[in-house]
C-alpha positions in Angstrom: -22.7 62.0 15.5 -20.2 59.9 13.6 -17.7 60.4 10.6 -20.1 58.4 8.0 -23.6 59.9 9.5 -22.2 63.3 8.7 -21.2 62.3 5.1 -24.5 60.9 4.6 -26.1 63.9 6.0 -24.0 66.4 3.7 -25.4 63.6 0.6 -29.1 63.9 1.6 -28.8 67.7 2.1 -27.4 67.7 -1.6 -30.2 65.6 -2.4 -33.3 67.2 -1.2 -31.6 70.6 -2.8 -31.3 68.7 -6.0 -34.8 67.9 -6.1 -36.2 71.3 -4.7 -34.1 73.0 -8.0 -35.0 70.4 -10.6 -38.3 70.3 -9.8 -39.0 73.6 -10.5 -37.2 74.3 -13.4 -38.4 71.0 -15.1 -41.7 70.4 -13.8 -42.9 74.0 -14.4 -41.1 74.5 -18.0 -44.1 73.4 -19.3 -45.9 76.0 -18.2 -43.5 78.6 -19.2 -43.7 77.3 -22.9 -46.9 77.4 -23.2 -47.1 80.9 -21.5 -44.2 82.3 -23.4 -44.2 80.3 -26.9 -47.7 79.1 -26.8 -47.1 75.8 -26.9 -50.1 73.2 -26.9 -50.4 69.9 -25.0 -48.9 67.7 -28.2 -45.8 70.2 -28.1 -45.4 70.0 -24.7 -45.6 66.0 -25.1 -43.3 66.2 -27.7 -40.8 68.5 -25.7 -40.9 65.8 -22.8 -40.4 63.3 -25.1 -37.3 64.6 -26.1 -36.0 65.3 -22.7 -36.6 61.6 -21.7 -34.8 60.1 -24.5 -31.5 62.1 -23.5 -32.0 61.2 -19.6 -31.9 57.5 -20.9 -29.2 57.5 -22.6 -27.0 60.1 -20.4 -27.8 58.3 -17.4 -26.8 54.8 -17.6 -23.7 56.8 -18.9 -23.7 59.0 -15.6 -23.7 56.1 -13.3 -20.5 54.8 -15.1 -18.7 57.6 -15.1 -19.2 58.0 -11.2 -18.1 54.4 -10.6 -15.4 54.9 -12.8 -13.8 58.7 -12.0 -15.2 59.2 -8.3 -18.2 60.7 -6.6 -17.1 64.0 -6.4 -16.0 64.4 -9.9 -19.0 63.2 -10.7 -21.1 65.5 -8.5 -18.7 69.0 -9.4 -19.1 68.1 -13.0 -23.0 67.8 -13.3 -23.7 70.8 -11.2 -21.3 73.0 -12.9 -23.1 71.8 -16.4 -26.6 72.5 -14.7 -25.6 75.8 -13.8 -24.4 77.2 -17.2 -27.4 75.3 -18.6 -30.0 77.3 -16.7 -27.7 80.4 -16.7 -27.9 80.5 -20.3 -31.5 79.1 -20.7 -32.3 82.4 -18.5 -30.7 84.6 -21.1 -32.6 83.0 -24.3 -35.7 84.2 -25.5 -36.6 81.8 -28.2 -38.1 78.6 -28.0 -35.1 76.6 -29.8 -32.7 78.0 -27.8 -34.5 77.1 -24.3 -35.2 73.8 -25.2 -31.6 73.0 -26.3 -30.2 74.8 -22.8 -32.9 72.2 -20.9 -30.9 69.7 -22.7 -27.7 70.5 -21.6 -29.2 71.0 -17.8 -30.7 67.0 -18.6 -27.9 65.9 -19.3 -26.0 67.3 -16.4 -28.5 65.8 -14.0 -27.8 62.2 -15.5 -24.4 62.7 -13.7 -25.7 63.8 -10.0 -28.7 60.9 -9.2 -27.2 57.9 -9.8 -24.2 59.5 -7.8 -26.2 60.2 -5.0 -28.1 57.2 -5.0 -24.7 55.4 -4.8 -23.3 57.6 -2.0 -26.1 57.0 0.3 -26.1 53.3 -0.4 -22.4 52.7 0.5 -22.2 51.0 3.8 -25.6 50.9 4.6 -28.5 48.4 4.8 -30.5 48.6 1.7 -33.7 49.3 3.7 -32.7 51.9 5.8 -30.5 54.0 3.0 -33.4 53.7 0.2 -35.7 54.7 2.7 -34.1 57.8 3.9 -33.4 59.0 0.6 -36.7 58.3 -0.6 -37.8 60.4 2.0 -35.8 63.4 1.4 -36.1 64.0 -2.2 -39.9 63.3 -2.2 -40.4 65.8 0.3 -38.5 68.9 -1.3 -40.1 67.8 -4.4 -43.6 67.8 -3.4 -43.1 71.2 -1.5 -41.5 72.4 -5.0 -44.3 71.5 -7.2 -46.8 72.8 -4.8 -45.2 76.3 -4.0 -43.9 76.4 -8.0 -47.3 77.9 -9.3 -47.0 80.5 -6.6 -43.7 81.6 -7.7 -44.6 82.0 -11.2 -47.3 84.2 -10.5 -45.6 86.4 -7.8 -42.1 86.3 -9.2 -42.7 85.9 -13.3 -42.6 83.1 -15.2 -38.6 83.6 -15.5 -38.6 82.3 -12.1 -38.4 78.6 -13.1 -34.8 79.5 -14.3 -33.5 82.0 -11.4 -34.6 80.4 -8.4 -33.1 76.9 -9.3 -30.1 79.1 -10.2 -29.6 80.2 -6.6 -30.1 76.7 -5.7 -27.5 75.3 -7.9 -25.2 77.5 -7.4 -25.2 76.8 -3.9 -25.1 72.9 -4.6 -21.9 73.8 -6.5 -20.2 75.5 -3.5 -21.3 72.2 -1.2 -19.9 69.7 -4.1 -16.5 71.5 -4.3 -16.3 71.6 -0.3 -17.2 68.0 -0.3 -14.4 67.0 -3.0 -11.6 68.8 -0.2 -12.7 66.7 2.4 -11.2 63.5 0.7 -8.9 61.8 2.9 -11.0 62.7 6.1 -12.7 59.6 7.7 -16.1 61.4 6.7 -15.7 60.7 2.9 -14.4 57.6 1.1 -11.6 58.3 -1.8 -13.0 58.6 -5.6 -11.1 55.4 -6.3 -12.6 53.5 -3.5 -16.1 55.1 -4.1 -17.2 53.4 -7.0 -16.1 49.9 -5.4 -17.0 49.9 -1.6 -19.9 47.5 -1.2 -23.2 48.1 1.2 -24.5 45.8 3.2 -27.6 43.6 1.9 -30.9 43.3 4.2 -30.1 41.0 6.2 -30.2 37.3 5.0 -33.2 35.9 7.2 -35.3 38.9 5.5 -34.2 38.0 1.9 -35.6 35.1 -0.1 -33.4 32.8 -2.6 -31.3 34.3 -4.9 -33.3 33.5 -8.1 -36.6 34.9 -6.5 -34.9 38.0 -5.7 -33.6 38.4 -9.3 -37.1 37.9 -10.8 -38.1 41.0 -8.5 -36.0 42.9 -9.1 -36.8 42.3 -12.9 -40.4 43.1 -12.4 -39.8 46.2 -10.3 -37.5 47.6 -13.0 -40.3 46.8 -15.8 -42.7 48.6 -13.3 -40.6 51.8 -12.5 -40.6 52.8 -16.3 -43.9 52.3 -16.9 -44.6 54.6 -13.7 -42.8 57.3 -15.1 -44.6 57.3 -18.6 -47.4 58.0 -16.2 -45.6 60.9 -14.4 -43.9 62.7 -17.1 -47.2 62.3 -19.5 -49.1 63.7 -16.7 -46.5 66.7 -16.3 -46.3 67.7 -19.5 -50.3 68.0 -20.2 -50.7 69.4 -16.8 -51.0 73.0 -18.3 -53.9 71.8 -20.6 -55.7 70.2 -17.6 -55.3 73.4 -16.0 -56.5 75.6 -18.9 -59.6 73.2 -19.2 -60.5 73.1 -15.5 -59.9 77.1 -15.5 -56.9 76.6 -12.7 -54.4 79.7 -12.3 -51.0 78.2 -11.7 -51.0 79.2 -8.5 -53.9 76.7 -7.7 -52.7 74.2 -10.0 -49.6 74.0 -7.8 -51.5 73.9 -4.7 -53.9 71.1 -6.0 -52.4 68.9 -8.4 -49.2 68.3 -6.6 -51.5 66.1 -4.2 -49.8 62.7 -5.6 -46.7 64.0 -4.9 -47.7 64.6 -1.1 -49.4 60.8 -1.1 -46.1 59.6 -2.7 -44.4 60.9 0.5 -46.6 59.2 2.9 -46.5 56.1 1.1 -42.7 56.3 1.1 -43.0 56.8 5.0 -45.2 53.7 5.5 -43.0 51.6 3.1 -39.8 52.8 4.9 -41.4 51.8 8.7 -43.3 48.5 7.6 -41.2 46.3 5.4 -44.0 43.2 5.6 -44.5 44.8 1.5 -40.7 43.1 0.5 -40.9 40.7 -2.0 -44.6 40.2 -2.0 -46.3 40.4 -5.5 -49.6 41.1 -4.7 -48.1 44.6 -3.2 -46.5 45.2 -6.8 -49.4 44.3 -9.1 -52.2 46.4 -6.8 -50.2 49.3 -7.3 -50.0 48.4 -11.1 -53.9 48.0 -11.7 -54.2 51.4 -9.4 -51.7 53.3 -11.7 -53.5 52.4 -15.1 -56.9 53.4 -13.3 -56.0 56.8 -11.7 -53.9 57.9 -14.7 -57.0 57.8 -17.4 -59.1 59.3 -14.5 -56.7 62.0 -13.9 -56.2 63.0 -17.6 -59.8 63.0 -18.4 -61.3 64.2 -14.9 -64.0 66.9 -15.7 -63.9 68.4 -12.5 -61.5 69.3 -9.7 -62.9 66.8 -6.9 -62.6 63.9 -9.3 -58.9 65.0 -10.3 -58.0 65.4 -6.9 -59.7 61.6 -5.8 -58.0 60.1 -8.6 -54.6 61.9 -7.3 -54.7 60.0 -3.7 -54.6 56.5 -5.9 -52.3 57.8 -8.3 -49.7 58.8 -5.6 -50.1 55.4 -4.0 -49.3 53.3 -7.0 -46.5 55.5 -8.1 -44.6 55.7 -4.3 -45.2 51.6 -3.9 -43.6 51.2 -7.7 -40.6 53.4 -7.3 -39.9 52.5 -3.9 -39.9 48.7 -4.8 -37.9 49.3 -7.9 -35.1 51.2 -6.2 -35.0 48.9 -3.0 -34.7 45.6 -5.2 -32.2 46.9 -7.5 -30.0 48.1 -4.4 -30.1 44.9 -2.1 -29.0 42.6 -4.5 -26.5 45.1 -6.2 -22.5 45.5 -5.5 -21.5 48.7 -7.7 -23.8 50.8 -6.7 -23.6 54.1 -9.2 -23.6 51.8 -12.4 -27.2 50.4 -11.0 -28.2 53.8 -10.0 -27.5 54.8 -13.4 -29.4 51.6 -14.5 -32.2 52.7 -12.7 -32.4 56.2 -13.9 -32.1 55.2 -17.1 -35.4 53.2 -17.2 -37.0 56.3 -15.5 -35.9 58.1 -18.4 -37.4 55.6 -21.0 -40.3 56.0 -19.4 -40.1 59.6 -19.2 -39.6 59.2 -23.0 -42.1 56.5 -24.4 -45.5 58.0 -22.7 -44.8 61.4 -23.9 -43.9 60.2 -27.3 -46.6 58.0 -28.0 -49.4 60.7 -26.3 -47.7 63.4 -28.9 -48.1 61.0 -31.6 -51.7 59.9 -30.9 -52.8 63.6 -31.0 -50.8 64.2 -34.4 -52.5 61.3 -36.3 -56.0 61.6 -34.6 -56.4 65.5 -33.6 -60.4 65.3 -33.8 -60.0 63.2 -30.7 -58.6 65.5 -27.8 -58.6 62.4 -25.6 -56.7 60.1 -28.1 -53.2 60.6 -26.1 -54.9 59.9 -22.8 -56.0 56.4 -24.1 -53.2 55.6 -26.2 -50.8 55.7 -22.7 -53.3 53.9 -20.6 -53.4 51.2 -23.1 -49.4 51.6 -23.3 -49.7 51.1 -19.4 -51.7 48.2 -19.9 -49.4 46.4 -21.6 -47.1 47.0 -19.0 -49.5 45.4 -16.8 -49.3 42.1 -19.2 -45.6 42.1 -19.0 -45.1 42.2 -15.3 -47.6 39.2 -15.1 -45.5 37.6 -17.8 -42.4 37.6 -15.8 -43.8 36.8 -12.9 -45.2 33.7 -14.3 -41.5 32.8 -16.1 -39.8 33.4 -12.9 -41.6 31.1 -10.8 
C-alpha cells in the first residue's frame, strides 16, 4: 500500500467511526427527549430545525477554516469540541441543558465533514473518491441506526451519550496521531492541504462546462430537499413508532431499511457511471422522494412503511451521490466546496422540520398537517429543479 493509500485508509476509518458516533447521538436523540422529557412530534421537529439551522451556518465556515488552517487542525478542534459536548450532555438532566450541549456537538461536527470530504478527494478521480467515501459513511450509518434501538433497550437511554463518547475519544486520539505524521509522505502539510487540486473525471466523460455547471446547480438544489425529508423523518420517527406500537429495538431494525437501500444504491452508482450527467435519473429520484416521504409519514401499518422505505432509500441515495459528485467533479478548493455541500444539507435539515413544527402549531387539529406541508415543500423543490434545467438549457 502506497503512502497516499495509507493516508486515505486512515481518513476513511475516521469517516466511518464519525458516522457511527453521530448517528447514535443525533438520530436517537429524539427518542431520548420523548422518553426523558416527554417531547411530542412538534417539539422534536422544533429541536431538529434548531440543530439544522446551526449546522447550516457552521458548516460553511467549517469548510473555510479547514482550507485556511489545515485539515489536521480542523479535525483535532472538531473532535475536541464534540467530545466535550457529549461529555457535558451526559451529565445534564434538563431539556435546555441537553439541547445546548447538543448544539455544541453539532458545531464541532461542522468542522469534521467538510474536512474529511476534502481529504479523501485530494489527488483522486472524483468518481472513485466520492464512491468510496459514500460507501464508508453509509455503511456505519445504516448499522448505527439499525442497532441504536437495541442499545437504548439493553443499555438504557443514556447510551446515546456514552457509546458516541467512546468513539469520539478514539477519533480524537486518531486525529492527533495523524497530525504527528505531517512531513511524512502519507500526509500533506496543513499549508498545502487546502490548496492541492484533485484530479477531475476524464475529459472524455465530462460534458461541456456550461452543462456541468447546470447539473451542479440542480444537484445542489436537490440535496437540501432530500435532507428536508430525512431530518423531518428522523424527528417524527418516535411518533411513528408510537402510532405503530413499535419498541425502540424494532424501530431500529425496521425503520433503518431505507439506510441499507441507500447503501446499495451508493454501491450501484459507484460501479456504474452511466448515470453521470443524465437528467432523467435525477428528476425520477426527486419524484420518488416526494411520493415515498408522504407515504412513510402517513403509513397505517408496518408493511406499507417498509415498502415506502425502499423507494425512499433509492431516491435519497441518488440525490446525495449526485450532489457530492457534481460538486467535487468541477471544484478545486475541496474543503470550501465540502463546506458548501454540508451547509446545503443543514439548510434542508432546518427547513423541513421548521415547516412541519409550524404546521402542527397552527393546525393542531390536523395531525397530518406537518406531513402535508413538508410534502408540498418538496413539490416546490421539484418545480425548482425543472426550472434550473430549463434555464440551463
